[in-house]
N, C-alpha and C positions, 0 to 999 in steps of 0.2 A: 861435522857430521856428514853422513852419507844418507841420501834419501832415494828409495826405490819407488818409482811411479809407473804404474801401468795405466795408460790413458786411452779411453775409447774416443777417438777423434770424431766419428760421425755424431755421437751423442753429446760430445763435449763434456765428458765427465771422467773423474778418476775412478778406476776399478780397484786398484791396489795402491796403498800408500803405506810405506814402512820405513821408519828411520833406523839407522844403524850408527853405532859409534865408529869412529875412524878405525879403531882396532879390529872391527868386524868386517873390513872390506871384502875379504874372501867369502864370507857368508852372504854378503849383499850381491857379489858377483855371481855366486852359485845360484841364488834365488832368481836373479835376473835371467840367467841362462835357462833354468827350469821353466820359468814362465814363458820365455821366447819359444822354447821347444814345444810346450803344450799348445800355445797359440798356433804355431806352425802346423802341428798335427791336425788341428781342428779348423784350419783355414780362417782363423779370426785375425783381423787386421787391427791390432792395437799397437800403440807406441809404448815401448818399455825402455825406461831410462834410469840411469844412476846419476844423481846430481849431488854436488858437494856445496855446502853452505855452512856458515857458523851456527845457524839455528833455523827453525822452521819459519820464523817471521821474515828473515832475510830471503829464504827460498820463495816464500809467497810473494815477496816484492820483486825479486829478480826474474821469476818464472811465472808471472801472473796468469798467463794463458791457461795453465793447468787448473787454476783455482777459481777463475772467473766464469760465471754463467755464460754459456756460449750465446744465448739469445741477447744478453746484455752486450757482449762483444760485437755482435752484428749491428745492434742498435747504435753503439758508439761509432762504428765505422760509417753507418748511414748518416749520423749526425755530423761527423767530420766532413764527409763528402758533400752534404747539403751546404754546410757553411763555406766550404772551399769553392764548390762549383755552382751553388745557388740555383739548382734546377729542380723541377717537380718530378723528374724521373726517379728520384730517390724516395718517393712516397710509397707507403705500404700498399 
């Protein structure tokens, strides 16, 4: 399967998520291009990608950052840093 994702990096959220059958690759590529052009015209800085995976479950596992709450991601990073470096500089 092919998955089109438009991702708003600053907000850490998916704006567009659309799966395509492998046989619809050209449709997926066309939609990606249309989204990229529209974003460019409006000066919106979103990430637009086409990703391949056998299914959505695999995609969610291999590209977790698109599906994970950004606040949780930052908290996970802080927790790792605290346990690795053990300092109070990582407190909120």
